N, C-alpha and C positions, 0 to 999 in steps of 0.2 A: 128449313134450317133447324137443327136440333138444339135444344136448350143447353146440353152439356157438350163442352169442347172435348172431342175425342181425337187426339193428335195422330194416332195410328191410322184411323180411317181417312182423315183429311189429307194426310201427307201421301199416302199411297194413291189416293184419287188424283192428286195434282201431279205426282211424278209420272203416272200413266198418261195423263193429259199432255204434259210437256213432251214426253217421248213420242206419243202418237202424232202430235203436231210438228215434231222436229223443230221445236222453238229455238234451240240453241245451235242449230246448224249454221255455219258461217260460210259465206262466199266472198271472194274478192270483189269489191265494189269501188272502183276508182272514183265514183262520184261522191263518196262519203269519206269523211275523215276517219281514220282507223285508230283503234286503241288495242294494243296487244298486252293482255294481262296474263301472267304466268306464275304459277307456284312451282317450286322445285319438285320434280317428279319423285315418287317414292321407290324404295327398294321393296319388292313384293315378298315381305317376310312372313305374311300370313294373315295379319290383322292390323288395322289402323289403331293408333293410340290417340290420346287427347291432344298431343302436340300436333298431329295431323289435322284433327278436327279444327283446332284454332287456326292453323296455317291456311287450310282450304276455305274456312269460313271467311277469313280476311279477303282472300282473293275473290271469292264469290260475291261479296258485297261490292267490291270495286267493279267487277265485270257487269253486274246487274245495274249498278248506278250509271255506269258509262253508256250502257245500251239505252237507258231511259233518257240520257242526255243527247241521244241522237247519233252516237258513234257506231261505226261498224266494229264490233268487238270480236277479237279472237281470244278464246279462253279454252285451251286444250289440256289434255291429261294423257299420261303414258306411264311406262314402267322402266325403271333403271334395273334391268332384269339379270344382268350378269353379276357374278360375285361369289365369294367364298361360301356363304351359308348354304347355297344350293348344293355345292359340291360336298360340303361337310354332311349335309342331310343324306346325300347318296352313300357316303361312307358309313354313316351310323345306322341308317334306316333301310338301305337297299333300294331307295327310290331314285330313279334317274332324275338328274337336275331339270330336264325339260318338263317332266311330269310334275315335279314338286313346284317348279316356278309357275306353270300355267294353272295349277290348282289354286295356288295362293292368289294369283292375279284374279281368277274368277271370284273368289270370296271377297277380296278387297274392293274389286270393282262394284260388287253389289252393295258393300258398305258405303262407298262414295255416292252411289245412286240414292241410297237411303238417306243420305244427308241433304239431298235436294240440290246438289251442286250443278251449276249451269255449264257443264262441259260439252264441247263439240266432240263426241266420240267418233265421228267420221275421221278424225285426225289422230286417233290413238296410235302411239308408237310403243313397241316392245323391243328393247335393245338386243335381246337374245334371238330375235327372228333373223334368218339369213337375209331377207330383203332389207333389213336395217343395217346389219353389220357388214354387208358387202360394201357399203359406203365408207365405213371405217377403213376397210382394206383399200378402197380406191384412193382415199386421202393419203394413206400410207405410201402408195405407189407414187403419187404426185410429189410427196415430200421427198421420197427417195430420188426422184428425178432432179429435184432442186437442191439436193444436198442437205435437206432438213431432217432426213432420217439416216442414221448410220449405226454401225455396229462396232463395238470395241470391248476389250477386256478391261474390267475394272473391279475394284472392291465395291461391293454393294451391301445394302442393308438386308440381312437375311433373317426372316422369322422362322424359327424351327418348328413352331406349332402350326403355322399356316403353310409351311413348306414352300415359301415363295419370297421373291424380292419385294422390297418396299422402296418407294421413292423417299427422298429426304423429308418431304412434307408429311409422310405417313408415319414417321418415327417421332413419338411424343415422349420427351424425357427418357430416351433410350429404350422405349417400349413400343410394341406394335399398336397402331391406332385402332385395330379391330379387336384383337384378343388380349392385349395388355401383356403379352409375353416379352421377355428380354430379346432385344435385337442384337445380332452379332455381325461382324464383317466377314464376307466371303467373296473370293475372286471368281467371277464368271464372265463369259462373253454375253453382252447385253445389247439390245437395241435401244437407241436413244432418239428423242426428238430434239432438234437444235433450237430450243426456246431462247437460248442466249443470243441468237441472231437478232431477236426483237427486244432485247433487254432495254435499250435506250427508249424505244417507242412505248414499251409497256410502262416504264417509269414516267415519262412525260405525259402519257395518256391519263395518268392518275389525276392530273390537274383539271381534266375535263369531266371528271366523274362528279359533277356538282349535285346530282340527285342521289348520291350514295351517302350512307352514314359516315361521318368523319373517322370514326374508329376503324371501319372496314378499309377505307382508303389508306389510313396509316398502316394497317397490317399488310396491305399490298406493297406499300413502299418499303416497309421494313424487311419483308421477305426478299424483295428484289435487292435491297441492301447496297445502295451506291456508297462508296467510300473513297476519299482522296488520300493518297499517301505516297510513299517512295518505295521503289525497288532498288536493292543494292546487293552486291555480292560480298559474302564473307568467305575469304580463302580458307580452305582446309589445310591446317599446318602439316608440313611434311609431304604434301601431295600436290598434284597439279589441279586437283578438284576444287570446287567452290560450292557454296550454298547460297542461292539467291533468296533473299527474304523480302517480305512485304510488310510495311508497318504504316499505320496511320498516325504514329506518334514519333516522328523523327526528333522531337524535343527531348525524348528519353533515351536517345542512343547511347549516351555515356553511362546510363544505368543498366545496360544489358549485361547480365552475368552468366547467361547460357543461351544456347540456341536449341530450338525444338523442331523436329521434323514430324510430319504426319506419318502414321503407321504405313500408309500406302504410297509414301513418297518414293520416287525411284532410287534414292540414296539409302533408304532405310534398310533394305535387305543387304546392301553391300557393306554398310558401316557397322551394323549391330552384330557384335560377336556372339552374344547370348541369344541364340535363336529361340530357345524355350521361353525366355522372358519376352522376346519380341512377339511371340504368338499370344502371350497373355495380354500384352498391350493392345494387340490387334483385336482381341476378344472384347476388350473394354472400350474400343474405339467409338467415340461419339456418345457414350453413355453419360448421364448426369451422375453426380456424386463423386466418389473417390477418383483422383487423378492417378493414372498409372504411367510409368516411364521406364526406359532402359537406357543406360549410358552406352554410347556407341564406341567409346574408346578413342574417339577423335576429338580434336579441338579446332575451333574456327577462330579467325583473327578479325576483331572488330576494326574495320578500316578507319574509323573516326579517331581511335586512340591507340591502335596497335595492340590492344590487350588480347591475350589468348583466353578463350572461354570454352567450356565443354559443350559437346553436341549430344543431345538426348533425342530419343524417339518417344513421343508423348501421345497419350490417347485422346487428348482434348484438341489437338491440332487437326484441322480439316484440310484434306488435299484439295477439295473443291473450292476453297476460298483463297484468293491471293495466289501465292506460289506453293502453298503447302508447307512452308517453312517460316518460322517467326523468330525474331530476337525476343528473349524473355526478360522483362524488367520487373522483378518481383516487388520493388518498392512502390510501383505505381500501377500495378494490375493485380487484382485480387486472385485471379486464377493462377497467375505466375507465382504469387506470394505463397499460396497453399502448396504448390508443387515444390518451391524452393525449400520450404520448411520440412516437407516430407523427405526430401533427398539431401538435406543439409547443404544447400547452395547459398552463396552470399547474397545479401540484400544491400544494394547501394542506393541511397537517396540522392536524386538529382533535381528534384523540384520541391521547394518548401513554400508554405503559404505566404502570401504577401503580394502587394501590388508592384513593388520595385525592390531593388537590391537592399536599400537601407531598411525597409520594413521587414524583409526576410530575416535580417540580422537581429531583430528584436527577440526572436526565440533562439535557443541554443544552436550553435553551428552543427551541421550534420554529424560530424564526428563526435560531438558531445551530447547529442540528443539521446533520449532513452530508446531502447530497442523498439522497433515498430511492432504493433500488435495486429495491424492490418495494413493493406496497401493504401496509399494516399493517391486518389485519382482526380483530385480537384485542381483548380487553377493555382498558379503561383509563379515563382521566380526560379530560374535555373541556377543551380550550384554544381560544382564539380564537373562542369561541362566545357572546359577549355575557354576559347575565345567567346563563347556564347553565354557564359555565366553572367548573371545579372539581368538577362532579358526576361520579360514576361513570357510565359510558355507559349501563349497564342502567337506572339510575334516570332518566337524562336522556331515554331513549326514552319513558318514561311521562310525565314532567313536560312535555316539549316537545309531546307529543300533546295533553295537556290545554290547554296554552297556545294551540295552534293553534285548537282548538275555541272556547275562550273569546274569542279575538280575531276569530273569524269568518274565519280564513284558510284553513280547510279542515276536514276531519273524519277521525276514525279509522274505518277500514274493514277488512273481511276480504275477501281475494281468493283465488282458486284458479287454479292453472296449467291445470287441465283445461279443454279447449275442446270445443265441440260437434263431433260426429263427422261429418266429411264423407264421404258414402257414394257419391258419383257417381264412376263410372269410365268412361273413354272406350274401352271394350273391348267385344268381342262376347260372350265366354264368361263370362257372369254372369247374374244375375237381372234381367230387364227391369224398369225402374221403371214402375209402372202409372199413368202420367198421360198426358193428351192436351193438346195446345196448340191452342186455337181462336182465330182472329182476333177473334171476337165475344165469346166467353165467357171467354177467358183460360186459366188452368190448370184442367183438369177431371179429377178422378180417374176411373179406369176403374171401371165398375160391378162390384160383387162377383160378380154372376152371370156376368160375362165373364172371370173369372179361370180359369185362368192366362193371362197374356199370354205366348205361347210364342215362343221364339227361332226365327226363320226358318232353314230349311236352305239356301236358295238365296243364299248370300252368297259373296263372293270375298275371299280373304285375301291382301293384297298387302304388308302391313307399312308402308304409306305412309298418311299423313294420320290421321284420327281413326277412330272406330268403323266397322267394315264395315256396321253397321246403317244408316248414312247413305245407302248405295247400294242398299238393298233397298226398292224402291217398294211392294211388297206389304205390307211391315211398316210402312213409314213413313206411308203415306197411309191415313186413316181418317175416318169420320164422327164429328162431335162428339156425345157422348151427350146433351148438353143441347138444342142447337138443330138438330142434324142437318146442319149445314154442313160444308164441307171443313175438315179438321184434320190434325194430324200427331202421331205418337207421340213420346214421349221416347226418345232413342237412347242415353242413358247407361244403364249397368247398375250394379247394386249392388256395393259392396265385398264381397269374398268372406267377410269376417269376419261378415257378416250370417248366412251359412249356418251357421257353427259356433257362433252365439250362442244357439241354441235346440235344436240337434239332439238333445241329451240328453232333451228333453221328447218328441220324436217317437218315441224308442225305447220309451216307456212303452206304446205300442200296437203291435200287429203290423201288417205291411204292408197287410193286407186289412181293417184296422179303421179307424174314424174317427181322423184324425190327432190331434185334441185331445180325446180321450175323457176327461172330467173324473174319472171313477172310477178309471181306470188311473193317471192322473197323481197323484191324491191318494194312491194306494197306494204307488207306486214312488218318487216324488220326495220330498225331494231326493236327489241321488246321495250314497251313503254313502262311497264311496272313488273319488276321481278320480286318474288317474295320467297324467303327461306331463312333457315337458321344461320346464326353468325358463325357456327362451327365450320361453315364452308367458305369463310372469308378469304382463305389463302388458296386451298387446293382447287376446288371446282371453279371459282371465279377467275383465278389467274389462268388456268388452262383454257377456259372458255374465251378469255380475251386473246390469248395466243392463237387459238384455232380460228377465231374470227379474222385475224390478220392474215393467217395462212390462206383461208378461203378467199379473202379479198385479193391476195396476190396471185391466185390461180384463176381469178375471173368470175368467181361465184357471187361475191358480194361487192358492194361499193361503199362500205362504211367501216369504221375502225372499232367501235365499241358495241358489244352485243346488248347491253342493258342500260337504258337511259336512267331509270330510277330503280333503286334497290331498297326494299324494306326488310330488315332482319327482325323477325318477331321474337319476343321474349319466350322464356320457357314456361311450361305449366308445372307448378310446384304444389306440394302437399306435405303435411306433417307426416313423420314416420311413427309407426306404432310397433313396440317391441315387448314381447313376453319373456320373462326370465327363463322360462322353460322351452318355449317353441320358437324363440327368436323373432324375426320380422314377421308381421302379420298384415294381411289384407284388411282394408277398412271393414268389410263385411264379417271378419272374424272377431270383431270387437263389439261389445255391447255394454253400455254403462261403465266404461272404463276397465272392463275385465275381459280376459281372453276367453272366448267361447269354447276353446279346446280343453282348458284346464281350470278356468275360473280365477286364475291369479290376476292380480292388478297389473295393468300394462304401463309401460313408460312411454310418455309422449315425447318424441324427439323433435328436432328442428324441422322447419319447413325447407324442403329442398326439391330439386328436380325430380319429377316422377320417374321411377325406374322399377323394372321388374325385379331386380335383385333385392331391393328394399321393400318391395310390395306396396309402396305408397302410390298406387295406380287406381284409376277408375276405368272400367271397361266401357268404351263408347256404345257398344251394342246394348249393354244393360241400361245405360243412361237414356238412349233413344227409345228403347223398349218401354221405359217407364214414363218419360216426360215428352218424348218426341224430338225430332231433329231440330225444330224451330227453337225450342227451349235450350237445347244444347248449344246451338249457334249463338243465340241471344246472350246466354250467360258468358260464353267465351269471349264475346265481343264487348260486353258491358263491364266485366270485372276489372279490366286494366287497359290502358292504351296499348296498341299492338306491339310497340317496341319494348314494352316493359314486361317483366315476369308477371305471370298470373298466379295468384294463390287460390287454390281450390277451396270452395266453400259450399257445403250442402245447402246452407241457408240461402246463398246467392242463387243456386239453381232453383230452389223453391220460389224465390222472389221473381225470377224471370218467368216461371210457369204461372204464377199468380197474375203477373202483368198481362200475359196473353189471354188468360181467362177473363180479366177485367174488360179488355177491349172486345172480346167475344160477347160478353154480357151486354155491353152497350149496344152492339148491333142487334142482338137478339131482342132486347126490350123495345127497340125503336123501329124494328124492321117494317112493321105495318104502317107506321105513321110517317115514314120518310118520303119527302117530296121527290120529284124527278131531279136527276142530277143535271143542273143547267148553270151557265155562267151567272154570277150575281149581277143584277143591274146596279148602276152607280148610285141611284137614288132610292135604294131599298129602305123602307121604314123598319126600324128594329129597336128593341129595348137596349138600355145601357149594358145589360148583361150580355146580350148578343154582340154588341159592339166590342166588348172586352174579349169575347171568344174569337171574334174575327181577327182582332189585333193579335191575340195569342197564336192564332193559326199562322199568320204571316210571319210573326217572330220565329215560330218553330221552323217554318220552311227555311228561313234565313240561317238559323242556328245549325240545323241538320246539314244543309248544303255546305255551309262554311266549314263545319267540323269535318265533313268527309273530304272536302277539297284541301283543308289545312292539315296535312300530315296524317290523314285518316284517323282522326280522333273519334272513333266509333262510340266510345264509352260516353262522351259528353253529348254526342248526337242522340243516342238512345235515352239519355237522361232528359233531354229536351222533349223527346216524344212522350216520355212518361208524364211530364208536367202537362202537356197538352191533353193527354188522355184523362188525367185527374180532373182537369177543368171541364172536359166534356161530360165526365161522370156526374158532376153536380149541376150541370146546366139543365134548366127547364124551359123549353120553348113556349112562349105565350102567344105568338102571332105568326102569320105566314113568313114574315121577314126573318124571325128567329129560327123557324124551321129550315129555311133556305140556308141560313148561316150554319146551322148545325150540320146540314147535309154536306156543305162545302168543307167544313172542318173534318167530318168523318172521312170523306173521300180522300182528302189531303193526308190525314193521318195514316190511312191504309197504304197509300202510295209511298209515303216516307218510310213506313215500316217494311215494305216489301223486300228491299235488298237484304234486310237482316233476318226476317222471318217470312220467307216467300210463300210457304204453304198456307199458313193461316191468313195471310194477306189476300191470297187468291180466293180462298173460301169466303171470307167476309166481303170481299169486293163483289162476288157473285151474289151472295145472300142479300146485299144491299140493293140488288136490282141492276147491277152493271154487267156489261158483256165481258166475259173473259177474253184475253188474259190481261191481268193488271199490268203485265210487263209490256203491253202494247201502248201503255200510257206514256205521255211525255212527263218528265220530271217537273213538278210545279215551280213557279217563280213567285217571289214575294214582291209586294208593293211597298216600297220604302215609306210612303206616306201613311199607309195603314199600319205598318209595323211600328212606326215611331210612337213612343209613349207620349200621352198628352201631359201627364205629370209623372214624376218619379218620387220615390221615397228616399230622402236623404238621411242617412244614419249619422248622428253626431256623437262622438266619444269625447270624454275629457279624461286625459291620462289613461287611455285604453279602456275605459268603461263607458257603455252606452248610457247617455243621459237624456237624449231626445231624438225624435224622428220628425223630420220636416218635409212637407210636400213642396216640390219645386219643379219648374219646367225642365225638360231634359236639355242637355247640351250647353248649360251655363258655363262661362269661363270660370277657372279655378278661383280667381280673386272674388268674383261675385258669390260663389259658393261659400267661401270663407266668411264673407260679410254676413250672409244669411245665417250661418251657423253661430257666429259669435253674438248676433243680435237676438237669437232665440231666448226668451225669458228664462226657461228652465236651465239653459246652458249658462246664462249669466249668473244664476244663483249658485251654480257649482264652481264657477270661476272666482266669484267674489272679488277680493282685493289682490288676488295672486297675479303675478306677472305672466303674460303669455310668452313662452319661449319660442314656440313654433307651431304652425298649423299645417297638417299634412292632408292632402286630398287624394283619395284613391279611386281611380276610374270614374270620377264624377258622381259617386254614390255614397262614399264614406268619407267622413271628416274626423280627424283625430287632433284635438287641441291639447298641446303639452304645456303645462304651467309649472311655475316654481312651487316648491314645497311649502313656502310660507307666504302669508298675505293677510 
């Protein structure tokens, strides 16, 4: 063993050992309890970042820990390899997406290996490989058979920069989720997956996601968006037509002063006379910010009061929700209020604050009230609402709903915000949709025996127009499978979220095994612990839940939910640095508060998520090259609980490195004097110091185990390990029993350290005379009797200030602790003649006595 800890040498040695011994290769073993640990697979952009380091280190600790607890652990990795960046690289750099993607995969795979991650690479998946995406196509055909895949013309979200369609979930505040460009509406023929067939099940299933963060479950529910309301027809004056509206607020029907249609509502084109203005409204469709509208020239009649109100086409009304038409009540909806003010439409108040009619009258009557500055959407009492005036609005919702049904004016209904999933993309780098268009036979599915439909290599990437597949004659022209006549292939490719909606199932079998091997799937699924960013709380997770149900219904699976437990790790954050001349700076471009490029003083900005654009990033390669993978892992795990944001700290990295050097030094100094590693006899003679170290060892086993099991609080687990190592550093064995205890403590510390810093734990385990691998060891168990303190220190405060420390047996009842604290002479002196108002006991170790100010 060398005196100096050399992380590069140590880590490469053990990575080669693990690979040679195939230590992390997993087989299906029905005799053992399984544990499936999975981190969300990355897009192969070229390099991993510190967010990846943190995410994958979390998963690796869990996987290693579960193996040592005796589980058969599946811990795979792969590549979410289809996507726009590869195609954009082809346009800008002239590199084919296949080459660009596989070069990036090669580099990133080596980075992951360098981190010492315990992946079973025999199960690696790459979604752009034909042997993978053939199954996307097979699932599509099965959905087509069951009516779950269909094509229709619709207005879609179009990103002009990416030149493709976006799902509703991919439009964030009117902008593309990928490139942040403005999204517009465009009418196209599109393929859809009928996710709405499962809407009730997806919603009710949220109640069973007990291992998911509450905020993520809430986001799933909100996106599905169940709402109860009424549908009713507003006749169009002077015509036989009518507008069917949906509202969740029938209590405001008397306050409706206009009707709004979605820009893609079937009536919009017919009723809007100003086509140029209608086009402008459609261009603003769904965007945040200014509301755009155009008057149709028509009026609708409110069936509740017979009032004639104007019909507008408005950019903020969504065709996909309800009926695509709403009654607008500006007095009680802020969006309607802003629209009414812009287009000078009346505002009529029909709900006023108060619990009952008399209370509502304490403020000015609606006609005498000052003009409204904003909509009132709170509870209250109905006014100006005919027979229902005076009712509390919650009661009115129910009563008016009943009245509408009794009078045949409409019906009570349940609606959902969730729309069918548009999967068509006008790009090259994605899964080809396996259908053929024949002039005679129409839409014809590709025969299963002809799968996969493979992307052609001979395409040109110009960045202009639609998909490059349109220019590939060899791909485009084909014979019809039904009649043998001339036909053409579909040139749209699938949304890349299809790839990630079932990849966790593919991992259940090795690369050279049948992709959907039922026995393997039944053994490994569902995923026991899924780990990834909260930014996927709607898109990926909802689609995965949908796909799991589809695969269940075609006989592949026998469960409903893909992920039993979900951990959404926090972001890695760092302060920003800005030069008045050169703008954002990388950390290495700053020294002593000055820009190294020009010498000017830099401004330190707020701590925020690491991003390339603001240059507040740390290169994992540089970090590992300087400190090693174990230090990088240890810091990312110690700096914050996994679900919280992590603030980058160079001092924190140095601290993690010093800790590993400290335990290295302990082994180096004691390596010759260590006794054989054997179980401790029950009657071993030892000094009091050795007894304390043994107790500390068992307490540490308990704390580390409980902290890992209890929501993966790795930071406090590592803190407990540091306390044990500190105690070992100062321990001086005086007799054989002491040396045996020290050996026990050292072996235990290394095993407890191994999931967090696997390379150095392996090296020190071997240096201490043990046979590798340390990961063949069972996780240690603690003895509650040994771990229990014989006495504890009781800290006594008077009015928040520490006044005494008292030794007491552990586990005393609170009342006895209070008596001991009050009877302590030092404490009595501080209390004097003052009255004791209350005594608070905190976790049996802290007492705070609160007294009066006088005495």
